mmCIF file of the N, C-alpha and C atoms, coordinates in Angstrom:
data_MODEL
# 
_entry.id   MODEL 
# 
loop_
_atom_site.group_PDB 
_atom_site.id 
_atom_site.type_symbol 
_atom_site.label_atom_id 
_atom_site.label_alt_id 
_atom_site.label_comp_id 
_atom_site.label_asym_id 
_atom_site.label_entity_id 
_atom_site.label_seq_id 
_atom_site.pdbx_PDB_ins_code 
_atom_site.Cartn_x 
_atom_site.Cartn_y 
_atom_site.Cartn_z 
_atom_site.occupancy 
_atom_site.B_iso_or_equiv 
_atom_site.pdbx_formal_charge 
_atom_site.auth_seq_id 
_atom_site.auth_comp_id 
_atom_site.auth_asym_id 
_atom_site.auth_atom_id 
_atom_site.pdbx_PDB_model_num 
ATOM 1   N N  . VAL A 1 1  ? -1.188  -2.141  -0.014  1.00 0.00 ? 1  VAL A N  1 
ATOM 2   C CA . VAL A 1 1  ? -0.509  -2.575  -1.214  1.00 0.00 ? 1  VAL A CA 1 
ATOM 3   C C  . VAL A 1 1  ? 0.361   -3.757  -0.804  1.00 0.00 ? 1  VAL A C  1 
ATOM 4   N N  . GLU A 1 2  ? -0.059  -4.940  -1.219  1.00 0.00 ? 2  GLU A N  1 
ATOM 5   C CA . GLU A 1 2  ? 0.631   -6.161  -0.805  1.00 0.00 ? 2  GLU A CA 1 
ATOM 6   C C  . GLU A 1 2  ? 0.519   -7.196  -1.914  1.00 0.00 ? 2  GLU A C  1 
ATOM 7   N N  . ASP A 1 3  ? 1.649   -7.755  -2.339  1.00 0.00 ? 3  ASP A N  1 
ATOM 8   C CA . ASP A 1 3  ? 1.646   -8.726  -3.431  1.00 0.00 ? 3  ASP A CA 1 
ATOM 9   C C  . ASP A 1 3  ? 1.492   -10.167 -2.961  1.00 0.00 ? 3  ASP A C  1 
ATOM 10  N N  . GLU A 1 4  ? 1.682   -10.435 -1.686  1.00 0.00 ? 4  GLU A N  1 
ATOM 11  C CA . GLU A 1 4  ? 1.514   -11.797 -1.180  1.00 0.00 ? 4  GLU A CA 1 
ATOM 12  C C  . GLU A 1 4  ? 0.080   -11.946 -0.678  1.00 0.00 ? 4  GLU A C  1 
ATOM 13  N N  . GLN A 1 5  ? -0.688  -12.805 -1.360  1.00 0.00 ? 5  GLN A N  1 
ATOM 14  C CA . GLN A 1 5  ? -2.127  -12.902 -1.119  1.00 0.00 ? 5  GLN A CA 1 
ATOM 15  C C  . GLN A 1 5  ? -2.471  -13.208 0.333   1.00 0.00 ? 5  GLN A C  1 
ATOM 16  N N  . HIS A 1 6  ? -1.746  -14.130 0.966   1.00 0.00 ? 6  HIS A N  1 
ATOM 17  C CA . HIS A 1 6  ? -2.094  -14.489 2.344   1.00 0.00 ? 6  HIS A CA 1 
ATOM 18  C C  . HIS A 1 6  ? -1.889  -13.315 3.302   1.00 0.00 ? 6  HIS A C  1 
ATOM 19  N N  . LEU A 1 7  ? -0.884  -12.488 3.056   1.00 0.00 ? 7  LEU A N  1 
ATOM 20  C CA . LEU A 1 7  ? -0.680  -11.309 3.890   1.00 0.00 ? 7  LEU A CA 1 
ATOM 21  C C  . LEU A 1 7  ? -1.752  -10.258 3.617   1.00 0.00 ? 7  LEU A C  1 
ATOM 22  N N  . ALA A 1 8  ? -2.091  -10.071 2.347   1.00 0.00 ? 8  ALA A N  1 
ATOM 23  C CA . ALA A 1 8  ? -3.147  -9.118  1.989   1.00 0.00 ? 8  ALA A CA 1 
ATOM 24  C C  . ALA A 1 8  ? -4.475  -9.543  2.610   1.00 0.00 ? 8  ALA A C  1 
ATOM 25  N N  . ASP A 1 9  ? -4.776  -10.838 2.569   1.00 0.00 ? 9  ASP A N  1 
ATOM 26  C CA . ASP A 1 9  ? -6.021  -11.335 3.151   1.00 0.00 ? 9  ASP A CA 1 
ATOM 27  C C  . ASP A 1 9  ? -6.057  -11.099 4.659   1.00 0.00 ? 9  ASP A C  1 
ATOM 28  N N  . GLY A 1 10 ? -4.935  -11.331 5.325   1.00 0.00 ? 10 GLY A N  1 
ATOM 29  C CA . GLY A 1 10 ? -4.870  -11.115 6.775   1.00 0.00 ? 10 GLY A CA 1 
ATOM 30  C C  . GLY A 1 10 ? -5.041  -9.650  7.140   1.00 0.00 ? 10 GLY A C  1 
ATOM 31  N N  . LEU A 1 11 ? -4.380  -8.775  6.409   1.00 0.00 ? 11 LEU A N  1 
ATOM 32  C CA . LEU A 1 11 ? -4.530  -7.344  6.656   1.00 0.00 ? 11 LEU A CA 1 
ATOM 33  C C  . LEU A 1 11 ? -5.970  -6.901  6.427   1.00 0.00 ? 11 LEU A C  1 
ATOM 34  N N  . ARG A 1 12 ? -6.540  -7.338  5.305   1.00 0.00 ? 12 ARG A N  1 
ATOM 35  C CA . ARG A 1 12 ? -7.935  -6.979  5.003   1.00 0.00 ? 12 ARG A CA 1 
ATOM 36  C C  . ARG A 1 12 ? -8.864  -7.455  6.119   1.00 0.00 ? 12 ARG A C  1 
ATOM 37  N N  . PHE A 1 13 ? -8.735  -8.722  6.513   1.00 0.00 ? 13 PHE A N  1 
ATOM 38  C CA . PHE A 1 13 ? -9.600  -9.302  7.541   1.00 0.00 ? 13 PHE A CA 1 
ATOM 39  C C  . PHE A 1 13 ? -9.558  -8.482  8.822   1.00 0.00 ? 13 PHE A C  1 
ATOM 40  N N  . ASN A 1 14 ? -8.352  -8.193  9.286   1.00 0.00 ? 14 ASN A N  1 
ATOM 41  C CA . ASN A 1 14 ? -8.212  -7.480  10.560  1.00 0.00 ? 14 ASN A CA 1 
ATOM 42  C C  . ASN A 1 14 ? -8.663  -6.030  10.473  1.00 0.00 ? 14 ASN A C  1 
ATOM 43  N N  . LEU A 1 15 ? -8.357  -5.356  9.397   1.00 0.00 ? 15 LEU A N  1 
ATOM 44  C CA . LEU A 1 15 ? -8.788  -3.966  9.255   1.00 0.00 ? 15 LEU A CA 1 
ATOM 45  C C  . LEU A 1 15 ? -10.304 -3.868  9.113   1.00 0.00 ? 15 LEU A C  1 
ATOM 46  N N  . GLU A 1 16 ? -10.902 -4.762  8.341   1.00 0.00 ? 16 GLU A N  1 
ATOM 47  C CA . GLU A 1 16 ? -12.358 -4.750  8.204   1.00 0.00 ? 16 GLU A CA 1 
ATOM 48  C C  . GLU A 1 16 ? -13.038 -5.101  9.528   1.00 0.00 ? 16 GLU A C  1 
ATOM 49  N N  . ALA A 1 17 ? -12.432 -5.989  10.309  1.00 0.00 ? 17 ALA A N  1 
ATOM 50  C CA . ALA A 1 17 ? -12.980 -6.342  11.622  1.00 0.00 ? 17 ALA A CA 1 
ATOM 51  C C  . ALA A 1 17 ? -13.011 -5.129  12.558  1.00 0.00 ? 17 ALA A C  1 
ATOM 52  N N  . GLU A 1 18 ? -12.119 -4.181  12.309  1.00 0.00 ? 18 GLU A N  1 
ATOM 53  C CA . GLU A 1 18 ? -12.084 -2.948  13.105  1.00 0.00 ? 18 GLU A CA 1 
ATOM 54  C C  . GLU A 1 18 ? -12.953 -1.845  12.504  1.00 0.00 ? 18 GLU A C  1 
ATOM 55  N N  . GLY A 1 19 ? -13.647 -2.162  11.415  1.00 0.00 ? 19 GLY A N  1 
ATOM 56  C CA . GLY A 1 19 ? -14.584 -1.214  10.831  1.00 0.00 ? 19 GLY A CA 1 
ATOM 57  C C  . GLY A 1 19 ? -14.049 -0.383  9.672   1.00 0.00 ? 19 GLY A C  1 
ATOM 58  N N  . TYR A 1 20 ? -12.852 -0.686  9.201   1.00 0.00 ? 20 TYR A N  1 
ATOM 59  C CA . TYR A 1 20 ? -12.271 0.063   8.090   1.00 0.00 ? 20 TYR A CA 1 
ATOM 60  C C  . TYR A 1 20 ? -12.735 -0.509  6.750   1.00 0.00 ? 20 TYR A C  1 
ATOM 61  N N  . GLU A 1 21 ? -12.881 0.361   5.762   1.00 0.00 ? 21 GLU A N  1 
ATOM 62  C CA . GLU A 1 21 ? -13.122 -0.069  4.391   1.00 0.00 ? 21 GLU A CA 1 
ATOM 63  C C  . GLU A 1 21 ? -11.755 -0.252  3.743   1.00 0.00 ? 21 GLU A C  1 
ATOM 64  N N  . VAL A 1 22 ? -11.538 -1.375  3.085   1.00 0.00 ? 22 VAL A N  1 
ATOM 65  C CA . VAL A 1 22 ? -10.213 -1.733  2.593   1.00 0.00 ? 22 VAL A CA 1 
ATOM 66  C C  . VAL A 1 22 ? -10.246 -1.973  1.087   1.00 0.00 ? 22 VAL A C  1 
ATOM 67  N N  . GLN A 1 23 ? -9.249  -1.438  0.390   1.00 0.00 ? 23 GLN A N  1 
ATOM 68  C CA . GLN A 1 23 ? -9.002  -1.764  -1.007  1.00 0.00 ? 23 GLN A CA 1 
ATOM 69  C C  . GLN A 1 23 ? -7.590  -2.312  -1.093  1.00 0.00 ? 23 GLN A C  1 
ATOM 70  N N  . VAL A 1 24 ? -7.413  -3.427  -1.786  1.00 0.00 ? 24 VAL A N  1 
ATOM 71  C CA . VAL A 1 24 ? -6.102  -4.064  -1.907  1.00 0.00 ? 24 VAL A CA 1 
ATOM 72  C C  . VAL A 1 24 ? -5.681  -4.062  -3.369  1.00 0.00 ? 24 VAL A C  1 
ATOM 73  N N  . VAL A 1 25 ? -4.438  -3.664  -3.613  1.00 0.00 ? 25 VAL A N  1 
ATOM 74  C CA . VAL A 1 25 ? -3.807  -3.818  -4.924  1.00 0.00 ? 25 VAL A CA 1 
ATOM 75  C C  . VAL A 1 25 ? -2.480  -4.527  -4.706  1.00 0.00 ? 25 VAL A C  1 
ATOM 76  N N  . GLU A 1 26 ? -1.947  -5.131  -5.788  1.00 0.00 ? 26 GLU A N  1 
ATOM 77  C CA . GLU A 1 26 ? -0.775  -6.003  -5.656  1.00 0.00 ? 26 GLU A CA 1 
ATOM 78  C C  . GLU A 1 26 ? 0.526   -5.406  -6.150  1.00 0.00 ? 26 GLU A C  1 
ATOM 79  N N  . THR A 1 27 ? 0.488   -4.289  -6.866  1.00 0.00 ? 27 THR A N  1 
ATOM 80  C CA . THR A 1 27 ? 1.718   -3.736  -7.435  1.00 0.00 ? 27 THR A CA 1 
ATOM 81  C C  . THR A 1 27 ? 1.838   -2.250  -7.130  1.00 0.00 ? 27 THR A C  1 
ATOM 82  N N  . GLY A 1 28 ? 3.064   -1.761  -7.212  1.00 0.00 ? 28 GLY A N  1 
ATOM 83  C CA . GLY A 1 28 ? 3.292   -0.333  -7.042  1.00 0.00 ? 28 GLY A CA 1 
ATOM 84  C C  . GLY A 1 28 ? 2.610   0.491   -8.108  1.00 0.00 ? 28 GLY A C  1 
ATOM 85  N N  . GLU A 1 29 ? 2.606   -0.028  -9.321  1.00 0.00 ? 29 GLU A N  1 
ATOM 86  C CA . GLU A 1 29 ? 1.956   0.685   -10.426 1.00 0.00 ? 29 GLU A CA 1 
ATOM 87  C C  . GLU A 1 29 ? 0.449   0.834   -10.168 1.00 0.00 ? 29 GLU A C  1 
ATOM 88  N N  . ALA A 1 30 ? -0.181  -0.250  -9.701  1.00 0.00 ? 30 ALA A N  1 
ATOM 89  C CA . ALA A 1 30 ? -1.620  -0.206  -9.394  1.00 0.00 ? 30 ALA A CA 1 
ATOM 90  C C  . ALA A 1 30 ? -1.887  0.742   -8.231  1.00 0.00 ? 30 ALA A C  1 
ATOM 91  N N  . ALA A 1 31 ? -0.986  0.774   -7.267  1.00 0.00 ? 31 ALA A N  1 
ATOM 92  C CA . ALA A 1 31 ? -1.149  1.680   -6.132  1.00 0.00 ? 31 ALA A CA 1 
ATOM 93  C C  . ALA A 1 31 ? -1.114  3.133   -6.584  1.00 0.00 ? 31 ALA A C  1 
ATOM 94  N N  . LEU A 1 32 ? -0.152  3.470   -7.427  1.00 0.00 ? 32 LEU A N  1 
ATOM 95  C CA . LEU A 1 32 ? -0.058  4.847   -7.914  1.00 0.00 ? 32 LEU A CA 1 
ATOM 96  C C  . LEU A 1 32 ? -1.290  5.236   -8.713  1.00 0.00 ? 32 LEU A C  1 
ATOM 97  N N  . GLU A 1 33 ? -1.777  4.334   -9.545  1.00 0.00 ? 33 GLU A N  1 
ATOM 98  C CA . GLU A 1 33 ? -2.982  4.611   -10.336 1.00 0.00 ? 33 GLU A CA 1 
ATOM 99  C C  . GLU A 1 33 ? -4.177  4.872   -9.420  1.00 0.00 ? 33 GLU A C  1 
ATOM 100 N N  . LEU A 1 34 ? -4.339  4.026   -8.409  1.00 0.00 ? 34 LEU A N  1 
ATOM 101 C CA . LEU A 1 34 ? -5.457  4.161   -7.484  1.00 0.00 ? 34 LEU A CA 1 
ATOM 102 C C  . LEU A 1 34 ? -5.336  5.422   -6.634  1.00 0.00 ? 34 LEU A C  1 
ATOM 103 N N  . LEU A 1 35 ? -4.153  5.669   -6.101  1.00 0.00 ? 35 LEU A N  1 
ATOM 104 C CA . LEU A 1 35 ? -3.962  6.802   -5.190  1.00 0.00 ? 35 LEU A CA 1 
ATOM 105 C C  . LEU A 1 35 ? -3.949  8.144   -5.904  1.00 0.00 ? 35 LEU A C  1 
ATOM 106 N N  . ARG A 1 36 ? -3.602  8.147   -7.176  1.00 0.00 ? 36 ARG A N  1 
ATOM 107 C CA . ARG A 1 36 ? -3.607  9.386   -7.955  1.00 0.00 ? 36 ARG A CA 1 
ATOM 108 C C  . ARG A 1 36 ? -4.949  9.625   -8.641  1.00 0.00 ? 36 ARG A C  1 
ATOM 109 N N  . GLY A 1 37 ? -5.845  8.666   -8.546  1.00 0.00 ? 37 GLY A N  1 
ATOM 110 C CA . GLY A 1 37 ? -7.133  8.729   -9.239  1.00 0.00 ? 37 GLY A CA 1 
ATOM 111 C C  . GLY A 1 37 ? -8.017  9.856   -8.736  1.00 0.00 ? 37 GLY A C  1 
ATOM 112 N N  . GLU A 1 38 ? -9.109  10.041  -9.444  1.00 0.00 ? 38 GLU A N  1 
ATOM 113 C CA . GLU A 1 38 ? -10.053 11.108  -9.142  1.00 0.00 ? 38 GLU A CA 1 
ATOM 114 C C  . GLU A 1 38 ? -11.092 10.701  -8.113  1.00 0.00 ? 38 GLU A C  1 
ATOM 115 N N  . GLY A 1 39 ? -11.100 9.450   -7.700  1.00 0.00 ? 39 GLY A N  1 
ATOM 116 C CA . GLY A 1 39 ? -12.093 8.975   -6.740  1.00 0.00 ? 39 GLY A CA 1 
ATOM 117 C C  . GLY A 1 39 ? -11.853 9.554   -5.359  1.00 0.00 ? 39 GLY A C  1 
ATOM 118 N N  . PRO A 1 40 ? -12.633 9.074   -4.388  1.00 0.00 ? 40 PRO A N  1 
ATOM 119 C CA . PRO A 1 40 ? -12.445 9.569   -3.020  1.00 0.00 ? 40 PRO A CA 1 
ATOM 120 C C  . PRO A 1 40 ? -11.044 9.229   -2.518  1.00 0.00 ? 40 PRO A C  1 
ATOM 121 N N  . GLY A 1 41 ? -10.503 10.092  -1.709  1.00 0.00 ? 41 GLY A N  1 
ATOM 122 C CA . GLY A 1 41 ? -9.158  9.882   -1.184  1.00 0.00 ? 41 GLY A CA 1 
ATOM 123 C C  . GLY A 1 41 ? -9.121  8.781   -0.135  1.00 0.00 ? 41 GLY A C  1 
ATOM 124 N N  . PHE A 1 42 ? -7.953  8.540   0.368   1.00 0.00 ? 42 PHE A N  1 
ATOM 125 C CA . PHE A 1 42 ? -7.742  7.526   1.378   1.00 0.00 ? 42 PHE A CA 1 
ATOM 126 C C  . PHE A 1 42 ? -7.290  8.181   2.675   1.00 0.00 ? 42 PHE A C  1 
ATOM 127 N N  . ASP A 1 43 ? -7.712  7.601   3.802   1.00 0.00 ? 43 ASP A N  1 
ATOM 128 C CA . ASP A 1 43 ? -7.305  8.109   5.106   1.00 0.00 ? 43 ASP A CA 1 
ATOM 129 C C  . ASP A 1 43 ? -5.918  7.618   5.477   1.00 0.00 ? 43 ASP A C  1 
ATOM 130 N N  . ALA A 1 44 ? -5.541  6.446   4.964   1.00 0.00 ? 44 ALA A N  1 
ATOM 131 C CA . ALA A 1 44 ? -4.240  5.863   5.272   1.00 0.00 ? 44 ALA A CA 1 
ATOM 132 C C  . ALA A 1 44 ? -3.906  4.804   4.224   1.00 0.00 ? 44 ALA A C  1 
ATOM 133 N N  . VAL A 1 45 ? -2.615  4.487   4.124   1.00 0.00 ? 45 VAL A N  1 
ATOM 134 C CA . VAL A 1 45 ? -2.134  3.460   3.197   1.00 0.00 ? 45 VAL A CA 1 
ATOM 135 C C  . VAL A 1 45 ? -1.201  2.528   3.958   1.00 0.00 ? 45 VAL A C  1 
ATOM 136 N N  . VAL A 1 46 ? -1.369  1.231   3.739   1.00 0.00 ? 46 VAL A N  1 
ATOM 137 C CA . VAL A 1 46 ? -0.419  0.225   4.225   1.00 0.00 ? 46 VAL A CA 1 
ATOM 138 C C  . VAL A 1 46 ? 0.324   -0.245  2.983   1.00 0.00 ? 46 VAL A C  1 
ATOM 139 N N  . LEU A 1 47 ? 1.629   -0.031  2.964   1.00 0.00 ? 47 LEU A N  1 
ATOM 140 C CA . LEU A 1 47 ? 2.422   -0.203  1.747   1.00 0.00 ? 47 LEU A CA 1 
ATOM 141 C C  . LEU A 1 47 ? 3.598   -1.141  1.977   1.00 0.00 ? 47 LEU A C  1 
ATOM 142 N N  . ASP A 1 48 ? 3.606   -2.259  1.265   1.00 0.00 ? 48 ASP A N  1 
ATOM 143 C CA . ASP A 1 48 ? 4.714   -3.205  1.328   1.00 0.00 ? 48 ASP A CA 1 
ATOM 144 C C  . ASP A 1 48 ? 5.950   -2.569  0.685   1.00 0.00 ? 48 ASP A C  1 
ATOM 145 N N  . VAL A 1 49 ? 7.096   -2.834  1.250   1.00 0.00 ? 49 VAL A N  1 
ATOM 146 C CA . VAL A 1 49 ? 8.346   -2.302  0.706   1.00 0.00 ? 49 VAL A CA 1 
ATOM 147 C C  . VAL A 1 49 ? 8.746   -3.061  -0.554  1.00 0.00 ? 49 VAL A C  1 
ATOM 148 N N  . MET A 1 50 ? 8.679   -4.384  -0.498  1.00 0.00 ? 50 MET A N  1 
ATOM 149 C CA . MET A 1 50 ? 9.165   -5.218  -1.597  1.00 0.00 ? 50 MET A CA 1 
ATOM 150 C C  . MET A 1 50 ? 7.994   -5.645  -2.471  1.00 0.00 ? 50 MET A C  1 
ATOM 151 N N  . LEU A 1 51 ? 7.818   -4.949  -3.592  1.00 0.00 ? 51 LEU A N  1 
ATOM 152 C CA . LEU A 1 51 ? 6.744   -5.225  -4.537  1.00 0.00 ? 51 LEU A CA 1 
ATOM 153 C C  . LEU A 1 51 ? 7.338   -5.536  -5.908  1.00 0.00 ? 51 LEU A C  1 
ATOM 154 N N  . PRO A 1 52 ? 6.602   -6.287  -6.729  1.00 0.00 ? 52 PRO A N  1 
ATOM 155 C CA . PRO A 1 52 ? 7.078   -6.461  -8.100  1.00 0.00 ? 52 PRO A CA 1 
ATOM 156 C C  . PRO A 1 52 ? 6.969   -5.135  -8.853  1.00 0.00 ? 52 PRO A C  1 
ATOM 157 N N  . GLY A 1 53 ? 7.885   -4.883  -9.752  1.00 0.00 ? 53 GLY A N  1 
ATOM 158 C CA . GLY A 1 53 ? 7.857   -3.608  -10.490 1.00 0.00 ? 53 GLY A CA 1 
ATOM 159 C C  . GLY A 1 53 ? 8.335   -2.478  -9.597  1.00 0.00 ? 53 GLY A C  1 
ATOM 160 N N  . ILE A 1 54 ? 7.528   -1.450  -9.476  1.00 0.00 ? 54 ILE A N  1 
ATOM 161 C CA . ILE A 1 54 ? 7.883   -0.295  -8.645  1.00 0.00 ? 54 ILE A CA 1 
ATOM 162 C C  . ILE A 1 54 ? 7.793   -0.707  -7.174  1.00 0.00 ? 54 ILE A C  1 
ATOM 163 N N  . ASP A 1 55 ? 8.874   -0.516  -6.403  1.00 0.00 ? 55 ASP A N  1 
ATOM 164 C CA . ASP A 1 55 ? 8.851   -0.907  -4.992  1.00 0.00 ? 55 ASP A CA 1 
ATOM 165 C C  . ASP A 1 55 ? 8.153   0.149   -4.137  1.00 0.00 ? 55 ASP A C  1 
ATOM 166 N N  . GLY A 1 56 ? 7.908   -0.204  -2.887  1.00 0.00 ? 56 GLY A N  1 
ATOM 167 C CA . GLY A 1 56 ? 7.184   0.678   -1.984  1.00 0.00 ? 56 GLY A CA 1 
ATOM 168 C C  . GLY A 1 56 ? 7.865   2.018   -1.760  1.00 0.00 ? 56 GLY A C  1 
ATOM 169 N N  . PHE A 1 57 ? 9.198   2.025   -1.687  1.00 0.00 ? 57 PHE A N  1 
ATOM 170 C CA . PHE A 1 57 ? 9.915   3.291   -1.492  1.00 0.00 ? 57 PHE A CA 1 
ATOM 171 C C  . PHE A 1 57 ? 9.698   4.225   -2.675  1.00 0.00 ? 57 PHE A C  1 
ATOM 172 N N  . SER A 1 58 ? 9.686   3.667   -3.886  1.00 0.00 ? 58 SER A N  1 
ATOM 173 C CA . SER A 1 58 ? 9.452   4.483   -5.083  1.00 0.00 ? 58 SER A CA 1 
ATOM 174 C C  . SER A 1 58 ? 8.014   4.988   -5.142  1.00 0.00 ? 58 SER A C  1 
ATOM 175 N N  . VAL A 1 59 ? 7.070   4.166   -4.692  1.00 0.00 ? 59 VAL A N  1 
ATOM 176 C CA . VAL A 1 59 ? 5.664   4.591   -4.652  1.00 0.00 ? 59 VAL A CA 1 
ATOM 177 C C  . VAL A 1 59 ? 5.508   5.780   -3.728  1.00 0.00 ? 59 VAL A C  1 
ATOM 178 N N  . ILE A 1 60 ? 6.032   5.690   -2.513  1.00 0.00 ? 60 ILE A N  1 
ATOM 179 C CA . ILE A 1 60 ? 5.854   6.780   -1.556  1.00 0.00 ? 60 ILE A CA 1 
ATOM 180 C C  . ILE A 1 60 ? 6.595   8.032   -2.024  1.00 0.00 ? 60 ILE A C  1 
ATOM 181 N N  . ALA A 1 61 ? 7.755   7.864   -2.642  1.00 0.00 ? 61 ALA A N  1 
ATOM 182 C CA . ALA A 1 61 ? 8.490   9.018   -3.167  1.00 0.00 ? 61 ALA A CA 1 
ATOM 183 C C  . ALA A 1 61 ? 7.678   9.727   -4.246  1.00 0.00 ? 61 ALA A C  1 
ATOM 184 N N  . ALA A 1 62 ? 7.063   8.957   -5.147  1.00 0.00 ? 62 ALA A N  1 
ATOM 185 C CA . ALA A 1 62 ? 6.250   9.548   -6.221  1.00 0.00 ? 62 ALA A CA 1 
ATOM 186 C C  . ALA A 1 62 ? 5.038   10.279  -5.651  1.00 0.00 ? 62 ALA A C  1 
ATOM 187 N N  . LEU A 1 63 ? 4.425   9.702   -4.637  1.00 0.00 ? 63 LEU A N  1 
ATOM 188 C CA . LEU A 1 63 ? 3.268   10.371  -4.014  1.00 0.00 ? 63 LEU A CA 1 
ATOM 189 C C  . LEU A 1 63 ? 3.683   11.678  -3.347  1.00 0.00 ? 63 LEU A C  1 
ATOM 190 N N  . ARG A 1 64 ? 4.774   11.645  -2.613  1.00 0.00 ? 64 ARG A N  1 
ATOM 191 C CA . ARG A 1 64 ? 5.236   12.857  -1.921  1.00 0.00 ? 64 ARG A CA 1 
ATOM 192 C C  . ARG A 1 64 ? 5.630   13.933  -2.928  1.00 0.00 ? 64 ARG A C  1 
ATOM 193 N N  . GLU A 1 65 ? 6.293   13.537  -4.003  1.00 0.00 ? 65 GLU A N  1 
ATOM 194 C CA . GLU A 1 65 ? 6.676   14.498  -5.047  1.00 0.00 ? 65 GLU A CA 1 
ATOM 195 C C  . GLU A 1 65 ? 5.456   15.130  -5.700  1.00 0.00 ? 65 GLU A C  1 
ATOM 196 N N  . ALA A 1 66 ? 4.343   14.391  -5.741  1.00 0.00 ? 66 ALA A N  1 
ATOM 197 C CA . ALA A 1 66 ? 3.098   14.895  -6.331  1.00 0.00 ? 66 ALA A CA 1 
ATOM 198 C C  . ALA A 1 66 ? 2.278   15.698  -5.317  1.00 0.00 ? 66 ALA A C  1 
ATOM 199 N N  . GLY A 1 67 ? 2.809   15.859  -4.107  1.00 0.00 ? 67 GLY A N  1 
ATOM 200 C CA . GLY A 1 67 ? 2.113   16.642  -3.089  1.00 0.00 ? 67 GLY A CA 1 
ATOM 201 C C  . GLY A 1 67 ? 1.044   15.866  -2.341  1.00 0.00 ? 67 GLY A C  1 
ATOM 202 N N  . GLN A 1 68 ? 1.090   14.554  -2.411  1.00 0.00 ? 68 GLN A N  1 
ATOM 203 C CA . GLN A 1 68 ? 0.137   13.723  -1.669  1.00 0.00 ? 68 GLN A CA 1 
ATOM 204 C C  . GLN A 1 68 ? 0.810   13.196  -0.405  1.00 0.00 ? 68 GLN A C  1 
ATOM 205 N N  . PHE A 1 69 ? 0.225   13.549  0.726   1.00 0.00 ? 69 PHE A N  1 
ATOM 206 C CA . PHE A 1 69 ? 0.844   13.229  2.012   1.00 0.00 ? 69 PHE A CA 1 
ATOM 207 C C  . PHE A 1 69 ? -0.051  12.363  2.884   1.00 0.00 ? 69 PHE A C  1 
ATOM 208 N N  . VAL A 1 70 ? -0.761  11.410  2.259   1.00 0.00 ? 70 VAL A N  1 
ATOM 209 C CA . VAL A 1 70 ? -1.601  10.480  3.017   1.00 0.00 ? 70 VAL A CA 1 
ATOM 210 C C  . VAL A 1 70 ? -0.711  9.714   3.997   1.00 0.00 ? 70 VAL A C  1 
ATOM 211 N N  . PRO A 1 71 ? -1.145  9.567   5.259   1.00 0.00 ? 71 PRO A N  1 
ATOM 212 C CA . PRO A 1 71 ? -0.346  8.779   6.211   1.00 0.00 ? 71 PRO A CA 1 
ATOM 213 C C  . PRO A 1 71 ? -0.125  7.368   5.675   1.00 0.00 ? 71 PRO A C  1 
ATOM 214 N N  . THR A 1 72 ? 1.131   6.900   5.764   1.00 0.00 ? 72 THR A N  1 
ATOM 215 C CA . THR A 1 72 ? 1.495   5.624   5.158   1.00 0.00 ? 72 THR A CA 1 
ATOM 216 C C  . THR A 1 72 ? 2.307   4.781   6.131   1.00 0.00 ? 72 THR A C  1 
ATOM 217 N N  . LEU A 1 73 ? 1.871   3.550   6.317   1.00 0.00 ? 73 LEU A N  1 
ATOM 218 C CA . LEU A 1 73 ? 2.591   2.581   7.126   1.00 0.00 ? 73 LEU A CA 1 
ATOM 219 C C  . LEU A 1 73 ? 3.338   1.667   6.173   1.00 0.00 ? 73 LEU A C  1 
ATOM 220 N N  . MET A 1 74 ? 4.666   1.684   6.238   1.00 0.00 ? 74 MET A N  1 
ATOM 221 C CA . MET A 1 74 ? 5.496   0.837   5.387   1.00 0.00 ? 74 MET A CA 1 
ATOM 222 C C  . MET A 1 74 ? 5.717   -0.493  6.124   1.00 0.00 ? 74 MET A C  1 
ATOM 223 N N  . LEU A 1 75 ? 5.614   -1.604  5.387   1.00 0.00 ? 75 LEU A N  1 
ATOM 224 C CA . LEU A 1 75 ? 5.845   -2.897  6.008   1.00 0.00 ? 75 LEU A CA 1 
ATOM 225 C C  . LEU A 1 75 ? 6.630   -3.803  5.087   1.00 0.00 ? 75 LEU A C  1 
ATOM 226 N N  . THR A 1 76 ? 7.225   -4.815  5.693   1.00 0.00 ? 76 THR A N  1 
ATOM 227 C CA . THR A 1 76 ? 7.912   -5.845  4.923   1.00 0.00 ? 76 THR A CA 1 
ATOM 228 C C  . THR A 1 76 ? 7.843   -7.149  5.676   1.00 0.00 ? 76 THR A C  1 
ATOM 229 N N  . ALA A 1 77 ? 7.818   -8.241  4.936   1.00 0.00 ? 77 ALA A N  1 
ATOM 230 C CA . ALA A 1 77 ? 7.788   -9.564  5.530   1.00 0.00 ? 77 ALA A CA 1 
ATOM 231 C C  . ALA A 1 77 ? 9.170   -10.227 5.479   1.00 0.00 ? 77 ALA A C  1 
ATOM 232 N N  . ARG A 1 78 ? 10.181  -9.445  5.139   1.00 0.00 ? 78 ARG A N  1 
ATOM 233 C CA . ARG A 1 78 ? 11.532  -10.005 5.038   1.00 0.00 ? 78 ARG A CA 1 
ATOM 234 C C  . ARG A 1 78 ? 11.946  -10.523 6.409   1.00 0.00 ? 78 ARG A C  1 
ATOM 235 N N  . GLY A 1 79 ? 12.473  -11.735 6.440   1.00 0.00 ? 79 GLY A N  1 
ATOM 236 C CA . GLY A 1 79 ? 12.848  -12.372 7.697   1.00 0.00 ? 79 GLY A CA 1 
ATOM 237 C C  . GLY A 1 79 ? 14.221  -11.976 8.216   1.00 0.00 ? 79 GLY A C  1 
ATOM 238 N N  . GLN A 1 80 ? 15.105  -11.528 7.320   1.00 0.00 ? 80 GLN A N  1 
ATOM 239 C CA . GLN A 1 80 ? 16.461  -11.178 7.744   1.00 0.00 ? 80 GLN A CA 1 
ATOM 240 C C  . GLN A 1 80 ? 17.056  -10.167 6.780   1.00 0.00 ? 80 GLN A C  1 
ATOM 241 N N  . ALA A 1 81 ? 18.032  -9.430  7.260   1.00 0.00 ? 81 ALA A N  1 
ATOM 242 C CA . ALA A 1 81 ? 18.721  -8.476  6.415   1.00 0.00 ? 81 ALA A CA 1 
ATOM 243 C C  . ALA A 1 81 ? 19.595  -9.215  5.412   1.00 0.00 ? 81 ALA A C  1 
ATOM 244 N N  . GLU A 1 82 ? 19.768  -8.623  4.234   1.00 0.00 ? 82 GLU A N  1 
ATOM 245 C CA . GLU A 1 82 ? 20.627  -9.246  3.236   1.00 0.00 ? 82 GLU A CA 1 
ATOM 246 C C  . GLU A 1 82 ? 22.063  -8.823  3.414   1.00 0.00 ? 82 GLU A C  1 
# 
């Protein structure tokens, strides 16, 4: 889950090069829809902290509250603390 296209492209490229199947969404809302869906589950999630709309912390909290415990790597591209 990454809203910055160049970062999403880099993650996709490297993960696919290692043999992983990758799905990318840009918002927290889209992530929740996809992860809560009836389709096949996910082995892992790479989740940006700073997203438009629902942020990454809120996404992971909603998943955990719903009993979904897919391993999740949280990331951010922030260069410095505020």
